[in-house]
N, C-alpha and C positions, 0 to 999 in steps of 0.2 A: 837551729835554723828557723827563721820566722815564716809565718804564713805568707807574707809579702814576697820573701825570697823564693819560697816554694812555688808560689803562683807565677812569678816571673820565669822561673825555670821551666815550668810546665808550658807556658805560652811560647817560650823560646824553642822548646822541643817540638811543639805543635807546628811552628813555622818551618822548622827543618823537615818535618815529615810531610808538610804540605808541598814544599819544594820538590821533595822526592816523588810525591804523587803526581805532580805536574810533569816531571821528567818521565815517569813510567807511562803516563797518558800519551805523551809525545812519541814514545816507543811502541805504542799499541798494546800495552799490557793492561787490558781493561779490568780484569779481575783484581790484579794488584792495585790498580788505581782506586777501585772501590774500597778495598781493604784499608789502604793507607788513608783514604778520606775518612773512614770510620775512626781510625786512630787519631786523626787531627781533631775531630769533633769531641771525642772522649777526653783527650788531653786538655783541650781548650776549656771545656766546660768544668772539668775537675780543677783546672787552674783558677777559674772564677770562684768555685766553692771554697778553695783554700784562701783566696783573696778576701772572701767574706767571713773567714774564720770558722767555717763549717767543717765538720768531719766529712772526709771524702769516702763514700761507700765503695766497696770493692766489687763493683758491677760495671758493665760496659755501657749501659744506658742510664744516665743520671737524670732523665727528664722528670720522673716522678719526684725525685728528691728536690729538683729545682721548683717544681710546682708546690711542694710542701712548704718551701721556704720563700715563696714568691714575695712575701712582705719585706724580705731583706735584699731583693734584687735591685740593682740600679735600673733606672727607667729605660735605658737603652736595651736591656735584656727583657724587662717585663713587657714592654710593648710588642716584642716579637716572640714571646714565650711559646705561643702555640706553634709557630713555625720551627722554633728551636727544638721543641719536644718532638714534633713530627719527624724532623731530620734525624735526630738522635735515635729514635725508635727504628726508623726505616733502615738506617745504616747498621744498627745493631743486628737487625734481622739478617743482614747480608754478610755479617762478619765471617762466619765459618765457610759459607758457600763460596765467597769470593776468594778465599785462600786455598781451600781444599777441593772445591768443586762438589759435585754430587756423586759421592762414592758409590751409593747404591745403584744409581742409574749408569755409572761409568762415564760421566762427563767431567772434564777438567774445567777449571774456572774460565779459561779462554774460549771454551765452547758455549758457555752460558752467558757471559757478559759482553755487551756491545759497546761501541764507541759512544752511543747515546747514554748508556748507563754510566760510563766513566765521566762524560761531560756533566751530567747532573750531579754526580757525587762530588766532583771538583768544585762546581758552583756552590753547592750546599756547604761543603767544608770551608771554602773561602769565606762565605757569608758569616758563618759562625766564628771562624777564627778571627776575622776582622772585628766583629762585635766584642769578643772576649778580650782581644788585644787592647782595644780602646779602653775597656773597663779596667783591666789590670795595670795598664800603663797610665791610667787616669787621664785619658784623652776625651772622656765623656763630657 
């Protein structure tokens, strides 16, 4: 399987997960919306890494890896790399809490996350997905 094929597969899956996140958001599942948004960002960014022929690290936040290989990034990603990195890091930090809640304090994810949290996560995930999709599908 080629890097191009793997990249296209990753961006296709990211699009499916983004649609799921939007549905969950409409249903008021704010924690799951944040979780799925993180997955969109991770899948889309890893798809770009594959597209560029880079080895994909087995971590959830690839922002450091993108910075390390900034010289290989298409201009569409390079110009927004600071925002991409900030979003990837922020959503990575919410990955477990948005799914499991705060087990020590006894709060489920739906007691922690608000509609505003979900709105921001969807907007950020959509932004990154669209950038990555354009690169992978060569719309840049």
